[in-house]
C-alpha distance (Angstrom), angle and dihedral (degrees) to the residues before:
residue distance angle dihedral
M1 . . .
K2 3.75 . .
K3 3.78 117.4 .
I4 3.83 96.6 -112.5
T5 3.82 92.1 49.3
R6 3.80 91.1 46.4
L7 3.80 92.0 50.5
L8 3.81 92.2 46.4
Y9 3.80 90.9 49.6
S10 3.80 88.4 48.2
F11 3.80 91.6 52.2
I12 3.82 91.3 49.3
L13 3.81 92.0 50.5
I14 3.80 95.8 46.5
T15 3.82 91.9 46.4
A16 3.81 92.2 48.0
G17 3.80 90.4 46.7
I18 3.80 92.2 52.6
L19 3.81 89.9 48.0
H20 3.82 88.6 57.5
F21 3.80 86.3 66.9
T22 3.80 101.1 35.9
R23 3.83 94.8 42.9
R24 3.78 100.3 26.9
K25 3.82 93.8 143.9
N26 3.80 91.2 57.9
F27 3.79 91.7 53.4
V28 3.81 92.2 46.6
F29 3.81 88.1 50.2
I30 3.81 94.3 56.8
M31 3.80 95.2 49.8
P32 3.81 120.3 94.4
K33 3.79 111.1 -100.0
I34 3.80 89.6 -128.7
I35 3.81 89.3 72.9
P36 3.80 109.5 91.4
F37 3.80 122.8 -138.8
R38 3.80 91.9 19.1
S39 3.80 93.6 169.3
F40 3.80 90.9 53.3
F41 3.81 91.6 49.4
V42 3.79 91.7 49.4
L43 3.80 90.8 54.9
F44 3.81 92.6 41.5
T45 3.80 92.9 51.1
G46 3.80 89.0 46.5
I47 3.80 89.6 57.0
C48 3.81 90.1 46.6
E49 3.80 91.4 52.4
I50 3.79 93.2 47.9
L51 3.82 92.4 48.7
A52 3.81 91.9 46.6
G53 3.80 89.9 48.4
I54 3.80 91.5 51.7
A55 3.82 91.2 47.7
L56 3.81 90.0 50.6
F57 3.79 93.5 45.4
F58 3.79 93.1 52.6
N59 3.82 93.4 33.7
L60 3.82 91.7 -123.0
F61 3.80 132.6 157.5
K62 3.82 92.5 2.4
K63 3.79 98.8 -179.8
L64 3.81 96.6 41.9
A65 3.80 97.5 38.2
G66 3.80 93.0 43.2
T67 3.80 92.6 48.7
L68 3.81 93.4 47.0
L69 3.80 91.7 45.1
T70 3.81 90.7 50.8
I71 3.81 90.8 51.5
F72 3.80 91.0 44.6
M73 3.81 93.1 51.3
I74 3.80 90.9 49.5
L75 3.82 91.7 48.5
I76 3.82 94.5 51.8
Y77 3.81 93.1 46.0
P78 3.85 93.2 85.2
V79 3.82 90.1 58.1
N80 3.80 88.6 57.3
I81 3.81 90.0 48.9
Y82 3.81 88.7 50.0
M83 3.81 90.3 51.2
A84 3.80 91.5 51.6
I85 3.81 95.0 46.5
K86 3.82 94.1 45.3
K87 3.83 92.8 38.9
K88 3.79 89.7 -127.2
P89 3.80 115.3 178.6
L90 3.79 119.6 -138.5
G91 3.79 90.3 -100.5
P92 3.80 141.3 15.5
N93 3.81 95.0 -101.5
Q94 3.79 97.8 40.3
K95 3.78 133.9 94.5
A96 3.80 119.8 -108.8
Y97 3.80 118.5 -127.7
P98 3.83 104.4 -160.9
A99 3.82 94.7 -166.9
A100 3.80 90.8 53.7
L101 3.81 91.6 47.0
W102 3.81 91.0 53.3
L103 3.81 92.0 42.9
R104 3.81 90.3 57.3
L105 3.80 90.9 64.2
P106 3.82 99.2 67.7
L107 3.81 90.0 37.1
Q108 3.79 89.6 61.5
I109 3.80 92.4 58.7
P110 3.85 94.2 74.9
L111 3.82 87.8 52.0
I112 3.79 90.0 55.4
I113 3.80 92.3 45.4
G114 3.81 91.7 46.3
A115 3.79 92.1 51.9
Y116 3.79 90.7 48.3
R117 3.81 92.7 49.3
W118 3.79 90.2 48.6
S119 3.82 88.8 54.9
L120 3.81 89.0 56.5
E121 3.80 96.7 50.9
E122 3.75 115.2 110.3
K123 3.78 119.0 -133.1
K124 3.77 107.1 -105.5
S125 3.75 112.2 -115.2
T126 3.78 116.2 -124.5
E127 3.79 90.9 -165.4
K128 3.81 120.7 97.5
């Protein structure tokens, strides 16, 4: 992953992670009611996003962080599908934009691929 892309991805993750805490109710709202402990999972995924963002920013733990981020992105994908099918807005008092909800789905695929590619990168040797 190129440095600019990695830093942008990092910024997106850290911002989203912080929003899990500052707008927790919105994230609970978009989750299917069948999922237990939704508030806990919102906070947990917020922590995961912040940690992944920090790892990306500082280019740390490539294999582990990239693998976990790939799994994480795949696991949250069904919530985005649920939002699109149910036409769920991003919060209880907001308007849903179905086209935007469906457009998010293919846009998430490069995030999954990017995380996977990052997990495959070898740490550059500083030895000669």
